[in-house]
C-alpha positions in Angstrom: 0.0 0.0 0.0 1.3 3.5 -1.0 0.5 6.6 0.9 0.2 9.9 -1.0 1.9 12.6 1.1 0.0 15.4 -0.5 -3.5 14.1 0.0 -2.8 11.5 2.8 -4.6 8.9 0.6 -3.6 5.3 0.9 -3.5 3.5 -2.5 -2.7 0.0 -3.6 0.0 -0.4 -6.2 -1.2 -1.6 -9.6 -1.2 -5.4 -10.0 0.9 -7.2 -12.5 -2.2 -8.0 -14.5 -3.1 -4.3 -14.6 0.4 -3.4 -15.8 0.3 -6.0 -18.5 -3.0 -4.8 -19.7 -1.7 -1.2 -19.9 1.4 -2.3 -21.8 -0.8 -4.3 -24.2 -3.1 -1.3 -24.7 -0.2 1.0 -25.4 1.3 -1.5 -27.9 -2.0 -1.7 -29.7 -2.3 2.1 -29.8 1.2 2.3 -31.2 0.4 -0.3 -33.9 -2.7 1.6 -34.9 -1.0 5.0 -35.0 -0.5 6.4 -38.5 2.8 7.9 -39.6 3.8 9.9 -42.7 7.0 9.6 -44.7 8.1 11.5 -47.8 10.9 10.6 -50.3 12.0 11.9 -53.7 13.2 10.3 -56.9 16.6 10.9 -58.3 16.8 14.3 -60.0 15.7 14.3 -63.7 17.4 16.8 -66.0 15.6 17.8 -69.2 16.0 20.3 -72.0 12.9 21.8 -73.8 10.7 19.1 -75.4 13.0 16.4 -74.1 11.5 13.1 -72.9 12.5 11.2 -69.8 11.1 7.6 -69.9 13.1 5.0 -68.1 13.6 3.4 -64.7 16.0 5.4 -62.6 18.5 4.1 -60.1 17.2 3.1 -56.6 17.0 5.6 -53.9 17.2 4.9 -50.2 14.1 5.5 -48.0 14.5 7.7 -44.8 16.8 5.8 -42.4 14.2 6.0 -39.5 11.7 4.1 -41.6 14.1 1.4 -42.6 15.4 1.0 -39.0 11.9 0.9 -37.4 10.6 -1.7 -39.8 13.6 -3.8 -40.6 12.3 -7.4 -41.2 8.7 -6.3 -40.5 6.0 -4.8 -42.6 4.0 -1.6 -42.9 0.4 -1.1 -44.1 0.1 1.9 -46.4 -3.3 3.6 -45.8 -2.9 6.4 -48.4 -0.4 8.0 -50.7 0.0 11.1 -52.8 2.3 11.9 -55.7 3.6 15.2 -57.1 6.3 16.5 -59.5 8.4 19.2 -57.9 11.4 21.4 -58.5 13.5 23.7 -56.4 13.1 27.4 -57.0 16.4 28.8 -58.2 15.9 32.0 -56.4 15.3 30.8 -52.9 15.8 27.1 -53.0 12.2 26.4 -51.9 10.3 23.4 -53.2 7.5 24.1 -55.7 4.8 22.0 -57.4 5.5 22.0 -61.1 2.4 22.8 -63.3 1.6 20.5 -66.2 2.3 23.2 -68.8 5.9 23.1 -67.6 6.5 19.4 -67.1 3.9 16.8 -68.2 3.7 13.6 -66.2 2.6 11.1 -68.9 2.7 8.2 -66.4 4.7 6.9 -63.5 5.3 3.5 -61.8 7.0 3.3 -58.4 8.2 0.2 -56.6 9.0 0.2 -52.8 10.5 -2.7 -50.8 13.6 -4.3 -49.5 17.0 -3.2 -50.7 17.5 -6.7 -52.2 14.2 -6.8 -54.0 14.5 -3.3 -55.5 18.1 -4.1 -56.6 16.9 -7.3 -58.2 14.2 -5.3 -60.1 16.7 -2.6 -61.2 19.2 -5.2 -62.5 16.5 -6.8 -64.5 15.3 -3.5 -66.0 18.6 -1.8 -66.6 19.6 -4.3 -69.3 17.3 -2.4 -71.7 16.3 0.9 -70.2 13.2 -0.9 -69.3 9.8 0.8 -69.4 6.8 -1.4 -68.5 5.1 -0.1 -71.7 8.2 0.5 -73.8 11.7 1.9 -73.5 14.6 0.7 -75.6 14.6 -2.0 -78.2 14.6 -5.0 -75.8 11.1 -5.0 -74.3 9.6 -7.9 -72.4 6.5 -9.5 -73.9 3.3 -8.6 -72.0 3.0 -12.0 -70.3 6.5 -11.7 -68.9 5.8 -8.2 -67.7 2.7 -9.3 -65.9 4.5 -12.2 -64.2 7.3 -9.9 -63.0 4.8 -7.3 -61.7 2.6 -9.6 -59.7 3.4 -12.9 -58.1 7.2 -12.5 -58.6 7.0 -9.2 -56.9 5.9 -10.7 -53.6 8.9 -13.1 -53.6 11.4 -10.5 -54.7 10.3 -8.1 -52.0 8.7 -5.0 -53.5 5.2 -3.5 -53.9 4.0 -1.5 -56.9 2.3 1.9 -56.8 0.9 3.7 -59.9 1.0 2.3 -63.5 -1.1 4.2 -66.0 -1.4 7.1 -63.6 -0.2 10.4 -65.0 -1.4 13.9 -65.3 -4.4 13.3 -63.1 -2.0 12.4 -60.2 -2.1 15.8 -58.5 -4.9 16.7 -56.0 -5.9 13.0 -56.3 -4.9 11.2 -53.1 -5.4 7.5 -52.9 -6.9 6.6 -49.5 -8.3 3.1 -48.7 -11.1 2.0 -46.4 -10.5 -0.4 -43.5 -9.2 -3.0 -43.5 -7.4 -2.6 -46.9 -3.8 -1.4 -47.3 -0.8 -1.9 -49.5 1.6 -4.1 -47.6 5.4 -3.4 -47.8 7.9 -5.7 -46.1 11.2 -4.2 -45.0 10.8 -0.8 -46.6 14.3 0.2 -47.4 14.6 1.3 -51.0 12.4 2.7 -53.8 12.7 2.9 -57.6 10.7 5.1 -60.0 9.9 5.0 -63.7 8.7 8.4 -64.6 7.6 9.3 -68.1 8.1 13.1 -68.0 8.1 15.7 -70.9 9.7 19.1 -70.5 6.9 21.4 -71.9 8.8 24.7 -71.6 9.2 26.5 -75.0 12.4 28.3 -75.8 12.2 32.0 -75.3 10.8 33.7 -78.4 9.9 30.4 -80.1 6.3 31.5 -81.0 5.9 34.7 -79.0 3.2 33.1 -76.7 3.5 32.6 -73.0 3.4 29.1 -71.4 0.1 28.0 -70.1 -2.1 29.9 -72.5 -2.8 27.0 -74.8 -2.0 23.3 -74.9 1.5 22.4 -76.0 1.8 20.1 -79.0 4.4 18.1 -77.1 1.6 16.6 -74.9 0.8 14.4 -77.9 4.4 13.2 -78.4 4.5 14.1 -82.2 6.7 12.0 -84.4 9.4 14.4 -85.6 11.4 14.0 -88.9 14.2 12.7 -86.7 12.2 9.5 -86.1 13.2 6.8 -88.6 10.2 4.7 -89.8 10.9 1.5 -91.7 7.5 0.2 -92.8 9.0 -3.0 -94.3 10.8 -4.0 -91.1 8.0 -2.5 -88.9 10.4 -0.5 -86.8 10.8 3.0 -85.4 14.4 4.1 -85.0 15.4 0.5 -85.7 13.2 -0.9 -82.9 10.0 -2.9 -83.0 7.3 -0.9 -81.3 6.0 -2.3 -78.1 3.3 -2.4 -77.3 2.8 -3.7 -80.8 0.1 -2.0 -82.9 -3.1 -3.9 -82.1 -6.5 -2.4 -81.8 -10.1 -3.6 -81.7 -11.7 -4.6 -85.0 -13.9 -1.5 -84.8 -10.9 0.9 -84.6 -9.1 -1.0 -87.3 -12.1 -0.8 -89.6 -12.1 3.0 -89.0 -8.4 3.0 -90.1 -7.6 4.8 -86.9 -4.2 6.5 -87.4 -3.1 5.4 -83.9 -3.5 1.8 -84.7 -0.8 1.2 -87.4 2.7 2.2 -88.2 1.8 3.2 -91.7 -0.5 6.0 -90.5 1.2 6.8 -87.2 1.9 10.6 -86.6 2.4 10.7 -82.9 2.0 9.1 -79.5 3.7 6.8 -77.1 5.9 5.0 -79.6 7.6 8.3 -80.6 8.1 9.2 -76.9 11.1 7.1 -76.0 13.7 8.2 -73.5 16.0 10.9 -74.8 13.8 11.9 -77.7 13.1 15.5 -78.5 9.5 16.4 -79.6 10.5 19.4 -81.7 12.1 19.3 -85.1 15.7 19.8 -84.2 16.6 20.5 -87.8 14.6 23.7 -87.5 15.4 24.6 -83.9 18.2 22.8 -82.1 17.1 22.4 -78.5 19.8 20.0 -77.6 21.8 22.8 -76.1 18.9 24.5 -74.6 18.4 25.4 -70.9 18.2 22.4 -68.5 15.4 22.1 -66.0 15.5 19.7 -63.1 12.5 17.8 -61.6 11.8 15.1 -59.0 8.9 12.9 -58.2 7.7 13.4 -54.7 6.0 10.5 -53.0 4.3 10.7 -49.6 3.0 7.6 -47.8 0.7 7.4 -44.8 1.1 4.1 -43.0 1.0 2.1 -39.8 2.6 -1.1 -38.5 1.1 -4.1 -40.4 -1.0 -6.5 -38.4 -2.0 -9.6 -40.4 -5.1 -10.1 -38.3 -6.3 -6.6 -39.1 -4.9 -5.5 -42.5 -6.0 -7.0 -45.8 -3.5 -6.6 -48.7 -4.4 -4.7 -51.8 -2.9 -5.2 -55.2 -3.1 -2.9 -58.3 -5.4 -4.1 -61.0 -5.1 -3.5 -64.7 -8.2 -3.1 -66.8 -10.1 -1.4 -69.5 -8.0 -0.2 -72.4 -10.7 0.7 -74.9 -8.4 -0.4 -77.7 -7.7 -3.9 -76.2 -8.4 -6.8 -78.4 -5.4 -9.1 -78.6 -4.8 -12.5 -77.1 -1.7 -14.1 -75.6 -0.7 -16.7 -78.2 0.2 -19.3 -75.6 -2.7 -19.2 -73.2 -5.5 -17.5 -75.1 -5.8 -15.0 -72.3 -6.9 -11.6 -73.4 -4.8 -8.7 -72.1 -3.1 -5.5 -73.0 -4.1 -3.2 -75.9 -2.7 -0.5 -78.1 -2.5 1.9 -75.2 -3.6 4.8 -77.4 -5.7 5.8 -80.4 -6.4 9.0 -82.3 -9.6 10.9 -82.3 -10.5 11.8 -85.9 -11.4 15.4 -86.8 -15.0 15.9 -87.8 -15.9 16.9 -91.3 -15.7 20.7 -91.9 -19.0 22.3 -91.0 -20.1 19.7 -88.5 -21.9 21.3 -85.6 -20.3 20.8 -82.1 -23.3 18.9 -80.8 -23.0 16.4 -83.6 -19.2 16.1 -83.5 -18.9 13.0 -81.3 -16.5 10.0 -81.4 -17.4 6.9 -79.3 -15.1 3.9 -78.7 -16.5 1.0 -76.7 -15.1 -2.2 -75.4 -15.9 -5.0 -72.8 -13.0 -6.3 -70.8 -12.3 -8.4 -67.7 -11.8 -6.2 -64.7 -8.4 -7.7 -63.8 -5.7 -9.4 -65.9 -2.7 -9.0 -63.7 -1.3 -12.4 -64.4 -1.3 -16.0 -63.0 -1.5 -16.6 -59.3 -3.7 -13.6 -58.5 -7.2 -14.9 -57.5 -9.3 -12.2 -56.0 -12.9 -12.0 -55.0 -14.7 -9.7 -57.6 -16.8 -8.3 -54.8 -13.6 -6.9 -53.1 -13.0 -4.2 -55.7 -11.9 -1.3 -53.4 -11.4 1.6 -55.7 -12.1 2.5 -59.3 -10.5 5.5 -61.0 -10.6 6.5 -64.6 -7.7 8.0 -66.5 -9.9 10.3 -68.5 -7.5 11.3 -71.3 -5.2 8.3 -71.4 -4.0 7.6 -74.9 -6.4 10.2 -76.5 -4.5 12.3 -79.0 -5.9 15.7 -79.9 -7.2 16.5 -83.3 -6.4 19.9 -84.7 -9.4 21.4 -82.9 -9.8 21.5 -79.1 -12.1 18.9 -77.7 -13.4 17.5 -74.4 -13.2 13.9 -73.4 -15.3 11.8 -71.1 -14.8 8.3 -69.9 -17.5 6.0 -68.5 -17.1 2.7 -66.7 -20.0 0.2 -66.2 -19.6 -2.8 -64.0 -21.6 -6.0 -64.1 -21.6 -9.2 -62.2 -21.3 -12.1 -61.5 -18.6 -12.2 -64.2 -16.8 -9.0 -63.5 -16.1 -6.9 -66.5 -16.0 -3.3 -67.4 -17.4 -1.3 -70.3 -15.3 1.8 -70.9 -16.7 4.3 -73.4 -14.3 7.2 -74.3 -16.1 10.1 -75.8 -14.5 13.1 -77.4 -16.3 16.1 -78.7 -14.7 18.7 -80.9 -15.2 22.3 -80.0 -14.1 24.4 -77.1 -13.4 22.4 -73.9 -16.3 22.4 -71.4 -14.2 23.9 -68.7 -11.4 25.5 -70.7 -7.7 24.6 -70.8 -6.3 23.9 -67.4 -2.5 24.3 -67.5 -2.0 22.9 -64.0 
């Protein structure tokens, strides 16, 4: 019995059972507490109209995170992504607007140092891009295998994929009990497809941000060498290969064949310039430096509480090919062109519709998931849509049906002034 001198109150000391309960309660509170960590990709240096499109070298995560969760796991509850630069005048970080640097897409992998190094060694053989990059590109079935069930054994977790310009002001937060699970968070690696949109001073007399840059569309410049007989661009077989739905092929869509290709992903390889360098040599132009900023909100992983998420892949409206070996449908052309309406067509009648029906998830063998556990659906509204010579608006719709989960994306593009105007951010 303990006597309090101040109040003269006799109190019994807490029992061992009470102390154990308090310690258990504090441990549970600690495990439930959420923390936030931010890390940056390696700096990316670009000249005007230059493309960055490759996997960069691994970066180390903050030491405190690696130390606290060595040989244990975290459950990521939400994450945000931004492209940033340092202000040359005061050194302060700033968020980079899209009219300055366009994020076409990004993929990030986070995990153990060994797992990330294994991934980097695999990809560095060919300046690997999951949808292109270099002449040596893995076939889609090999890519899917690497990204899914092999990822768990190698020790990394994937974030992003087709996410791009819609990344900003678009946080990914997950309801209980779902989280991305990362074991031994030590290193990260980023593939960022970034385009420097800044024009050279005096190039056309206009100021940046007033109208869309043509470089958004990755135009094929005269410096790109097309060999129709060999089916190559700059001596490389395009991958993804040109493969569209029968409907788009019947329309002779210019984004679906090498013979009619004028611009898009296949002319947007790493190191390309998107302006005609024979008319204006930008190769000695000013260099801008950018970084991908990644912020995770997480807590300690408890297997009894947290249910692991995995990124799905679905609903390319151009998708129509099969894997020659298994017959499994997957992939697609990634992009297609929106044709310009005939001269004199009224805006309300200038409408292009592309429709497809696809399985909701084709992420490869070994991933069996309950279709009723779809946690989040987000549409990349302008993915793979290339502008006609007139401004247009684009809408995407997704319809889900069960018991066989599939999706019906319908991309609509209407020529005429954009409904909300051009947003350079």
